[in-house]
C-alpha positions in Angstrom: 10.2 39.9 -30.4 9.9 36.8 -32.8 13.5 35.0 -32.9 14.5 34.4 -36.6 14.5 31.1 -37.7 18.2 30.4 -37.5 19.0 31.0 -34.3 15.2 29.0 -32.9 16.9 25.9 -34.8 19.7 25.2 -32.2 17.3 26.1 -29.2 14.8 23.7 -30.5 17.5 20.9 -31.1 18.5 21.5 -27.5 15.5 21.2 -26.3 14.5 18.1 -27.7 18.2 16.8 -26.6 17.1 17.6 -23.3 13.8 15.9 -23.4 15.3 13.0 -24.8 18.0 12.6 -22.3 15.4 13.0 -19.4 13.3 10.1 -21.6 16.3 7.6 -21.9 17.2 8.4 -18.0 13.9 7.6 -17.2 13.8 4.4 -18.9 17.0 3.0 -17.8 15.6 3.1 -14.2 13.0 0.1 -13.2 9.7 1.7 -12.1 9.7 -1.0 -9.2 12.0 -3.2 -8.0 11.3 -6.6 -6.5 12.6 -7.9 -2.8 12.7 -11.3 -1.9 9.0 -12.5 -0.5 8.5 -12.5 2.9 11.4 -9.7 3.0 9.6 -7.3 5.4 11.8 -4.2 4.8 11.3 -0.7 6.1 14.5 1.2 5.7 16.5 1.7 2.3 20.0 2.8 1.4 21.4 4.3 -2.1 25.5 3.4 -2.0 28.4 3.1 -4.8 27.3 3.1 -8.1 23.5 2.4 -8.5 23.7 -0.2 -5.4 21.1 0.0 -2.7 20.5 -1.6 0.7 17.2 -2.6 1.8 16.8 -4.7 5.6 14.4 -7.2 6.8 12.6 -5.9 10.4 11.9 -9.4 10.5 15.5 -11.4 10.4 18.0 -8.6 10.0 19.0 -9.9 6.8 20.2 -7.5 4.1 19.1 -7.2 0.5 21.7 -5.4 -1.9 20.6 -4.5 -5.3 21.5 -2.6 -8.4 18.9 0.5 -9.1 19.5 -0.1 -13.6 19.4 -3.6 -13.4 16.8 -4.3 -10.7 18.7 -7.5 -9.5 20.0 -8.3 -6.5 21.3 -10.8 -3.8 21.1 -11.3 0.2 24.5 -9.6 1.1 23.9 -10.3 4.7 21.5 -13.5 5.7 19.0 -13.2 8.8 20.2 -14.0 12.0 16.8 -13.3 14.1 17.4 -9.7 14.7 16.2 -6.5 12.7 16.8 -4.0 10.8 15.3 -0.8 10.0 16.7 2.5 9.4 20.4 2.7 7.0 22.7 4.5 5.7 26.6 4.0 3.1 29.3 6.1 4.4 32.2 7.3 2.0 34.2 4.4 3.4 31.9 1.9 2.0 30.4 1.3 5.7 26.6 0.3 6.2 25.4 2.0 9.8 21.9 -0.1 10.4 19.6 0.1 13.0 18.7 -2.6 15.1 15.1 -1.8 16.0 13.8 -3.8 19.2 16.9 -5.7 19.6 18.3 -2.5 20.8 21.9 -2.7 18.9 23.3 -0.8 15.6 25.5 -2.4 13.4 27.9 -1.8 10.8 29.0 -3.9 7.7 31.2 -4.0 4.8 29.1 -2.6 2.4 30.6 -4.4 -0.6 30.9 -7.8 1.2 28.6 -7.6 4.0 31.0 -8.7 6.5 29.8 -7.3 10.2 32.5 -5.0 11.5 31.3 -4.1 15.0 28.2 -4.5 16.8 27.1 -2.1 19.1 24.8 -2.5 22.4 23.3 0.8 22.8 20.0 0.6 25.1 17.8 -2.5 26.9 14.9 -3.2 25.8 11.9 -2.3 26.0 12.7 0.2 23.0 12.8 0.6 18.9 16.1 2.0 17.4 14.6 3.4 14.7 17.1 5.5 12.1 20.4 6.5 11.7 22.5 10.0 10.4 25.4 10.1 9.5 27.9 13.3 9.6 31.6 13.4 8.7 32.3 12.8 12.0 29.5 11.2 13.9 26.6 8.4 13.2 23.3 9.1 15.5 20.0 6.8 15.8 17.0 7.5 17.0 14.9 5.9 19.7 11.7 5.6 19.5 10.5 5.0 22.9 13.2 6.7 25.2 13.9 10.4 24.9 17.2 10.3 23.3 19.8 9.7 20.6 22.6 7.7 20.5 25.8 8.7 18.9 29.1 6.8 17.5 31.4 9.0 17.3 34.2 8.3 15.1 37.6 8.1 15.6 40.5 9.8 13.7 40.7 8.4 10.2 36.8 7.3 10.5 37.7 4.1 12.5 34.9 2.9 14.6 34.7 3.9 18.3 34.8 1.3 20.7 31.0 2.3 22.8 28.5 4.3 21.7 27.4 7.5 23.8 23.8 8.1 25.2 22.5 11.7 24.2 19.4 12.9 26.0 17.0 15.1 24.1 15.9 18.6 26.2 14.0 21.3 25.3 10.9 21.8 23.2 10.8 18.2 22.0 8.3 16.2 24.8 7.4 12.4 24.9 4.8 10.9 25.4 4.6 8.9 29.1 2.4 5.9 27.3 5.2 3.5 26.4 3.9 2.3 23.2 3.4 6.1 22.1 6.0 5.7 18.7 8.0 9.0 19.1 11.4 10.0 17.0 11.6 8.4 13.9 13.5 9.0 10.5 16.4 11.6 11.1 19.0 13.9 8.7 21.8 15.9 9.7 21.9 19.3 8.2 25.5 20.1 9.0 28.0 18.4 11.9 25.9 20.4 14.2 22.4 20.4 13.7 20.3 17.2 12.8 16.2 17.1 11.9 14.0 14.5 13.2 10.1 14.0 13.0 8.1 12.3 15.7 5.8 10.4 14.2 2.9 10.1 16.5 2.5 14.0 16.2 3.4 15.3 13.0 5.9 17.9 14.0 9.6 18.7 13.0 12.3 18.9 15.5 15.9 20.9 15.0 18.3 19.3 17.4 22.0 20.2 18.4 24.2 17.8 17.8 26.6 18.1 20.8 24.1 19.2 24.1 20.6 17.3 22.7 18.7 21.2 23.3 15.8 20.8 20.2 13.7 23.2 18.4 10.1 22.6 16.9 10.5 23.9 13.8 7.7 26.3 12.7 5.6 24.7 9.6 3.0 27.6 9.8 1.0 25.5 11.8 0.7 22.4 9.7 2.2 19.0 10.8 3.6 15.9 8.7 1.5 12.9 10.8 2.8 9.6 10.6 6.1 10.6 9.5 8.8 8.2 8.6 12.0 8.5 6.8 13.5 11.9 6.4 16.0 12.8 3.2 17.6 16.4 3.7 18.9 17.6 0.2 19.8 21.1 0.6 17.0 22.6 1.8 14.5 20.4 0.8 13.2 18.0 3.0 11.4 15.1 1.5 9.0 13.4 4.5 7.9 9.9 3.8 3.9 9.8 5.6 3.9 6.0 5.8 0.7 5.2 6.4 -0.6 8.2 4.2 0.8 6.8 1.3 2.9 10.3 0.4 5.9 11.6 0.7 5.9 16.0 2.1 8.0 18.2 -0.2 9.1 20.9 2.4 11.3 24.1 1.6 13.0 25.1 4.8 14.7 28.7 5.4 18.3 29.1 6.2 17.6 29.2 9.9 15.9 25.5 9.0 13.7 26.6 12.5 11.2 27.4 9.3 9.1 25.6 6.6 6.6 25.2 4.3 4.9 22.3 3.0 5.1 22.7 -1.0 3.5 19.6 -2.3 2.8 16.0 -1.9 4.5 13.4 -4.0 2.2 10.6 -4.6 2.2 7.0 -6.4 0.1 4.4 -7.6 2.9 1.7 -6.4 3.0 3.3 -2.9 1.9 0.5 -0.7 2.6 2.1 3.0 6.6 3.5 2.4 8.5 4.0 4.7 12.0 5.3 4.0 13.2 7.2 0.8 16.7 7.1 -0.4 18.1 9.5 -3.7 20.0 8.4 -6.7 19.7 9.4 -10.3 17.8 12.0 -9.5 15.1 10.3 -8.5 13.3 9.0 -5.0 13.6 5.6 -4.2 11.3 4.4 -1.8 10.5 1.3 -0.2 6.8 -0.4 0.8 7.1 -1.7 3.9 3.2 -3.0 3.6 2.3 -2.4 6.9 -1.4 -3.0 6.6 -0.7 -6.5 4.5 -0.3 -9.2 6.8 3.1 -10.7 6.4 3.3 -14.6 5.3 6.2 -16.1 3.6 4.9 -15.2 0.3 4.5 -11.5 0.8 5.6 -9.5 -2.0 7.5 -6.1 -1.2 9.2 -3.9 -3.2 11.3 -0.5 -4.0 9.4 2.4 -6.1 11.1 5.2 -8.1 9.3 8.3 -7.8 10.0 11.5 -10.0 10.7 14.2 -7.2 
């Protein structure tokens, strides 16, 4: 049935307004945001407002920028360490994985003050990524089959020490110490975590209390080169770094099964590693692993339509 003109006009106006709003929103954010030359980023996190943070795996420095203006500055100077995965909590604290240093650091995301440094394990190792719940921070180790847990104290206070959580069940690390294992991690809730095993492309559901793991059934498919994870409801985004794409997976209510629905790509991708969410967009950081790093090598953050 064809609607009369007096009913169609308001609907047309609403559709046009929605389209204009979406276009205006897209124009508010740049397509790419430059990072300092030679930065060698790996992790990205979004904070309050339009803030974002990108760490340097080369120096451990932290860059803080604005997603709308594209402007920013170095929040934490390089200190000879490393910064990979990172997350900001509701208390405006930045939790940072320390890669080969075997440490984790927590900063004030406003002024860059170091609040605490945690020695998680001895080398050789690679503390890769971090996820947060309201009660704890969980760090992955890409060479040792365990997580590291910062169990927050009353009123969210940082603990004195980190705890080690061995991983058991269906997850199995290769005996070759050079194999890259668990990488990105995301929290379902206080009791369950999801992590990706880069080499095999498998996803695992982890009991955050016991460390027991179950492989998530993807119907025979894998996400090889899986790196950073972003979980929004039951939609999981998996960055496949050297494949220059992001897998979009719809998970069942149990989180034990999922299906790859599509892949996101972008002409500006150059080995993206991790991804964050802000303003209705994904924000991926280009690590450019296939480009030999120099002090003049350029790096950037890419806005991706989900």
